[in-house]
C-alpha positions in Angstrom: 2.3 -12.9 -1.1 4.9 -11.9 -3.9 7.3 -14.5 -4.8 10.5 -12.2 -4.8 11.4 -11.6 -1.2 12.4 -8.0 -0.4 16.2 -7.9 0.5 15.3 -6.1 3.4 13.1 -8.8 4.9 13.2 -10.1 8.5 12.0 -13.5 9.6 8.8 -13.8 11.1 9.0 -13.7 14.9 7.6 -16.2 17.4 4.3 -14.7 18.5 2.6 -16.2 21.4 -1.2 -16.3 21.6 -3.2 -13.8 23.4 -5.7 -14.6 25.8 -9.6 -14.0 24.4 -8.2 -14.0 20.6 -8.8 -16.8 18.4 -7.4 -16.7 14.6 -9.0 -18.4 11.6 -8.4 -18.0 7.7 -10.4 -19.2 5.0 -10.4 -19.0 1.1 -13.2 -16.4 -0.3 -11.5 -16.4 -3.8 -11.8 -12.9 -4.2 -9.2 -13.2 -6.9 -8.0 -16.1 -9.2 -5.6 -17.6 -6.7 -5.3 -20.6 -4.5 -4.5 -19.0 -1.4 -6.5 -18.0 1.9 -7.8 -14.3 1.4 -10.4 -13.9 4.4 -9.3 -13.6 8.2 -11.8 -14.1 11.0 -10.7 -13.0 14.4 -13.1 -13.8 17.5 -12.4 -11.6 20.6 -13.7 -12.4 24.0 -16.5 -10.6 25.5 -15.8 -7.2 27.0 -12.8 -6.4 24.4 -12.0 -2.8 24.0 -11.0 -1.5 20.7 -9.3 1.8 19.4 -8.4 2.7 16.0 -6.8 5.1 13.6 -8.1 5.6 10.1 -7.3 6.9 6.8 -7.7 10.8 6.4 -8.4 10.1 2.6 -11.3 11.8 1.3 -12.3 8.7 -0.7 -12.2 6.2 2.1 -13.7 2.6 1.6 -17.0 1.7 3.1 -15.1 -0.5 5.5 -13.1 2.5 7.1 -16.6 4.5 7.4 -17.9 1.3 9.2 -15.1 1.1 11.5 -15.1 4.9 12.3 -18.9 4.6 13.4 -18.2 1.5 15.5 -15.1 2.7 17.2 -17.4 5.4 19.0 -19.0 2.4 21.2 -15.5 1.1 22.2 -16.1 -2.7 22.2 -15.6 -5.4 19.7 -16.3 -9.4 19.5 -14.9 -10.0 15.8 -12.6 -8.9 12.9 -13.0 -9.8 9.5 -10.1 -8.8 6.6 -10.7 -9.2 3.0 -7.4 -9.1 0.8 -7.5 -8.9 -2.9 -10.2 -6.4 -3.1 -10.4 -2.9 -1.3 -14.0 -2.4 -1.9 -13.3 1.4 -2.2 -15.0 3.6 -4.7 -17.8 1.1 -5.0 -20.9 3.1 -3.8 -23.9 1.4 -2.5 -22.8 -2.1 -3.5 -19.7 -1.6 -1.4 -21.7 -0.5 1.7 -24.0 -3.3 1.3 -21.2 -5.9 1.1 -19.6 -4.4 4.7 -23.3 -4.4 6.1 -23.8 -8.1 5.2 -20.3 -9.1 6.2 -21.1 -7.6 9.7 -24.6 -8.9 9.8 -23.4 -12.5 9.0 -20.7 -12.4 11.5 -22.9 -11.0 14.1 -25.4 -13.7 13.8 -22.5 -16.3 14.0 -21.1 -14.7 17.2 -24.4 -13.6 18.8 -23.4 -10.2 19.0 -24.5 -6.7 17.4 -23.1 -5.9 13.8 -21.4 -2.7 15.5 -19.2 -5.4 17.2 -17.7 -6.6 14.0 -14.7 -4.5 12.6 -14.2 -5.0 8.9 -11.1 -3.8 6.7 -10.4 -4.9 3.0 -7.4 -4.3 0.9 -6.6 -4.6 -2.8 -7.7 -3.2 -6.1 -9.8 0.1 -5.9 -13.0 0.3 -7.8 -14.5 -3.3 -7.8 -17.3 -4.3 -5.6 -16.5 -6.9 -3.1 -18.8 -9.8 -4.1 -21.0 -10.2 -1.3 -21.6 -14.2 -2.3 -17.7 -14.7 -2.1 -17.6 -12.8 1.2 -20.4 -15.0 2.7 -19.1 -18.1 1.5 -15.6 -17.3 2.7 -17.1 -16.3 6.3 -19.0 -19.8 6.5 -15.6 -21.7 5.7 -14.0 -19.4 8.2 -16.4 -20.1 11.1 -15.7 -24.0 11.0 -11.9 -23.6 10.3 -9.4 -24.7 12.6 -7.7 -21.9 14.5 -4.5 -20.9 13.2 -1.1 -19.1 14.2 -0.1 -15.4 13.7 1.8 -16.0 10.5 -1.1 -17.6 8.7 -3.0 -14.3 9.4 -0.2 -12.1 8.3 0.0 -14.0 5.0 -3.6 -14.1 4.5 -3.8 -10.2 4.9 -1.0 -9.5 2.4 -1.3 -8.3 -1.3 1.8 -7.2 -3.0 3.7 -7.9 0.3 6.9 -10.1 -0.2 7.0 -11.2 3.5 5.0 -11.8 6.5 5.1 -9.1 9.0 4.6 -9.4 12.7 5.9 -8.1 16.0 5.7 -8.6 19.8 6.5 -7.0 23.0 5.3 -6.9 26.8 4.7 -4.6 29.7 4.4 -4.8 33.2 1.1 -3.5 35.2 1.3 -4.0 38.7 2.1 -7.7 39.5 1.1 -8.9 35.8 3.0 -9.1 32.8 0.7 -8.4 29.8 1.4 -9.4 26.0 1.1 -7.4 22.8 1.1 -9.0 19.2 0.6 -7.1 16.0 0.5 -8.1 12.4 0.4 -5.8 9.5 0.4 -5.6 5.6 1.8 -2.9 3.4 4.1 -2.4 0.5 3.0 0.3 -1.9 0.6 3.2 -1.6 2.2 4.1 1.8 2.3 7.6 2.9 -0.1 7.6 6.0 -1.8 10.6 7.1 -2.9 8.5 10.3 -1.7 4.9 10.1 -0.3 2.4 7.2 -2.1 0.0 5.1 -3.8 -2.6 7.4 -2.4 -3.5 10.8 -3.9 -5.3 13.8 -2.7 -5.0 17.2 -4.0 -7.5 20.0 -3.1 -7.2 23.9 -4.5 -9.5 26.9 -4.3 -6.1 29.0 -7.4 -4.6 30.6 -7.5 -1.2 29.0 -10.3 1.3 29.2 -11.4 2.1 25.3 -10.9 5.7 25.8 -7.2 5.2 27.0 -6.4 2.8 24.5 -7.5 5.1 21.7 -5.3 8.0 23.4 -2.4 5.5 23.5 -2.7 4.6 20.0 -3.1 8.0 18.6 0.0 9.1 20.4 1.8 6.0 19.0 0.6 6.5 15.6 2.0 10.2 15.3 5.5 9.0 15.9 5.4 5.6 14.0 3.0 5.0 11.1 2.5 8.6 10.4 6.2 8.7 9.8 6.8 6.3 7.2 6.4 6.6 3.4 7.2 4.3 0.6 5.8 6.2 -2.4 3.8 9.6 -1.3 0.4 7.9 -1.7 -2.1 7.8 1.2 -4.5 4.6 0.6 -8.4 4.9 0.7 -8.1 1.8 3.3 -5.6 2.7 5.7 -6.7 1.1 8.9 -5.1 0.0 12.3 -7.1 -1.3 15.0 -5.9 -2.3 18.5 -7.9 -4.9 20.5 -7.8 -5.5 24.4 -9.3 -8.5 25.8 -8.5 -7.9 29.6 -7.6 -11.6 29.8 -4.4 -10.9 31.7 -6.5 -9.8 34.6 -4.6 -6.5 35.3 -6.3 -3.7 37.1 -8.0 -1.8 34.3 -6.0 1.1 33.1 -8.3 4.2 32.4 -5.7 7.0 32.7 -2.0 7.8 32.9 -2.4 8.1 36.6 -3.1 4.4 36.8 -0.3 1.8 37.7 1.6 0.7 34.7 -0.3 3.1 32.3 3.1 4.6 31.1 4.6 1.2 30.6 1.8 -0.1 28.5 1.9 3.0 26.4 5.4 2.7 26.0 5.0 -0.9 24.9 2.3 0.0 22.4 4.6 2.6 20.9 7.3 0.3 20.5 5.0 -2.3 18.9 3.8 0.2 16.3 7.3 1.5 15.6 8.3 -2.2 14.9 5.2 -2.7 12.6 5.8 0.6 10.8 9.5 -0.4 10.0 8.4 -3.7 8.4 6.2 -1.9 6.1 9.2 0.1 4.9 11.4 -2.9 4.6 9.0 -4.1 2.3 8.4 -0.9 0.3 8.0 -2.1 -3.5 11.2 -2.6 -5.2 13.1 -1.4 -2.2 16.7 -2.2 -1.6 17.4 0.4 1.2 15.9 1.1 4.7 16.2 4.7 5.0 16.1 6.9 8.5 15.9 10.7 8.1 16.1 12.8 11.1 15.5 16.4 11.0 16.4 18.6 13.9 16.9 22.3 15.0 13.7 23.4 13.2 11.1 25.7 14.6 8.8 23.1 15.8 8.3 19.2 15.7 5.6 19.7 13.2 7.9 21.8 10.9 10.7 19.1 11.4 8.1 16.4 10.4 6.9 18.1 7.4 10.8 18.9 6.2 11.7 15.2 6.8 8.5 13.9 4.9 9.7 16.3 2.0 13.1 14.6 1.7 11.6 11.1 2.2 9.0 11.7 -0.6 11.6 13.3 -2.9 12.1 10.9 -6.2 15.4 12.7 -6.7 16.6 11.7 -3.2 15.1 8.3 -3.2 16.7 7.5 -6.6 20.1 8.8 -5.7 20.0 6.4 -2.7 19.1 3.7 -5.0 21.8 4.5 -7.2 24.3 4.8 -4.2 25.1 8.4 -5.2 26.4 10.9 -2.6 24.2 13.5 -4.2 23.6 15.7 -1.0 22.4 18.7 -3.2 18.9 16.8 -3.4 18.7 16.9 0.1 19.0 20.7 0.2 16.4 20.9 -2.6 14.0 18.8 -0.8 14.3 20.9 2.4 13.8 24.1 0.3 10.7 23.0 -1.3 8.9 22.1 2.0 7.6 25.4 2.4 8.9 25.3 6.3 11.1 27.9 7.7 14.7 27.2 6.8 18.0 29.5 6.3 20.3 28.2 3.7 23.4 29.5 5.5 22.6 27.8 8.8 21.8 24.4 7.2 23.7 21.3 8.1 23.5 18.0 6.5 25.1 14.5 7.2 25.1 11.1 5.7 25.6 8.2 8.4 28.1 9.9 10.7 29.9 11.9 7.9 29.0 15.8 7.9 28.8 16.9 4.2 27.6 20.5 4.5 27.4 23.4 7.0 26.6 26.8 6.9 25.2 26.7 3.5 28.5 25.0 1.9 30.2 21.8 1.7 32.5 21.0 4.5 36.0 22.0 4.0 37.8 19.0 2.7 34.9 17.2 2.1 35.7 13.4 1.3 32.8 11.7 -0.5 34.4 8.2 -0.1 33.0 7.7 3.5 29.6 8.5 2.3 29.8 6.4 -0.8 30.7 3.4 1.4 27.7 4.2 3.9 25.2 4.3 0.8 26.4 0.7 -0.3 24.8 -0.6 2.9 21.2 -1.7 3.2 20.6 0.9 6.2 21.1 4.5 5.3 20.8 7.5 7.7 20.5 11.2 6.5 20.6 14.1 9.3 19.5 17.6 8.7 19.9 20.4 11.3 18.3 23.6 10.6 19.9 25.5 13.7 16.6 27.6 14.1 14.9 26.0 17.3 14.2 22.7 19.1 12.0 20.9 16.7 12.8 17.4 15.9 11.7 14.7 13.9 12.6 11.2 12.5 10.9 9.5 9.5 11.6 6.2 7.5 11.4 5.5 4.0 13.0 3.5 1.3 14.8 3.9 -2.1 13.0 4.1 -5.5 14.0 1.5 -8.0 13.0 0.2 -11.3 11.0 -2.6 -9.3 8.6 -0.1 -7.9 7.7 0.9 -11.6 7.3 -2.9 -12.6 5.2 -3.8 -9.7 2.8 -1.1 -10.1 2.8 -1.1 -14.0 1.6 -4.8 -13.9 -0.5 -4.6 -10.7 -3.9 -5.2 -12.0 -2.7 -8.0 -14.3 
């Protein structure tokens, strides 16, 4: 973890244990550091799994491995490596993933396809198999640990540990959902964010879990951006152990299905917001809502155009009420928009309507709003019913410093 904590950081919450889940961490020493960098999670027999994975055309071998394993819908273990993404490493990278899965499967007396693997860190350096295997051997015999130790172990440039918790009522049972996530830069997910792992004791059919996770992802992880760059390693996995003993959920017709899906959405939203709050160099958390678009998809694309604009993000970093940059970002999105119908607000202050600054526009309340750590931008196209909200952060000198020095 980085030493300079983000000013937008929130304390790590008290996450309860999840039945059927055991957490361990160990030192594989993938980099020259004295910290745990390998996470090993064991899962009860019969655990269902779902996942959303990067749409990058240059995915890591870990992403390809998980994509194949997800088809089977079951999991017994999760291994996460930090400090080396193992992406763009050819046959050597694939061999490392296969070796990790095989060694873990032997220790767990399960199939290699029951083992899910994720890695994060520098691209282009093959994951050293000897270090991975030594780290696994240490993890197999390590004492179990808590959620925050896992959140710290999976981090790279993160400045604070990130976790969230919620519950849902299914019949006469209260089920728990806990999650941890890492991510700070290279965040513009086309599916999910860097690496996120969700665990629940609910009994859920793999197909339903997949459907619910995909739906949650569309309005959470796929609605955040730090820098407009989609990672080669983006992975979010959800594991359902069934330890709560509820009647299994297989469709939205089942008792408690809506409540579970809502809880999963809430957990994903919490985790996604934490990633934005740890955006590299960030000092402002920015919510951008676009409404009145021709469709929800169009609204999302316009909102992301605003969120990824360096000019918008630097203006907010400088607390400059330059709403003209929002107009620019709407116009360049390539989506239906009519200049003379456009409305823009900062916080609760309307700054532009009908293609013009509002009559008697006073910049003072907008400037005051921008001095806070929480910034809201609203755009109304007045064309239809489409609506979307995305979240981003400002762009500061800190982002440049972190990424200019990253490999060193």
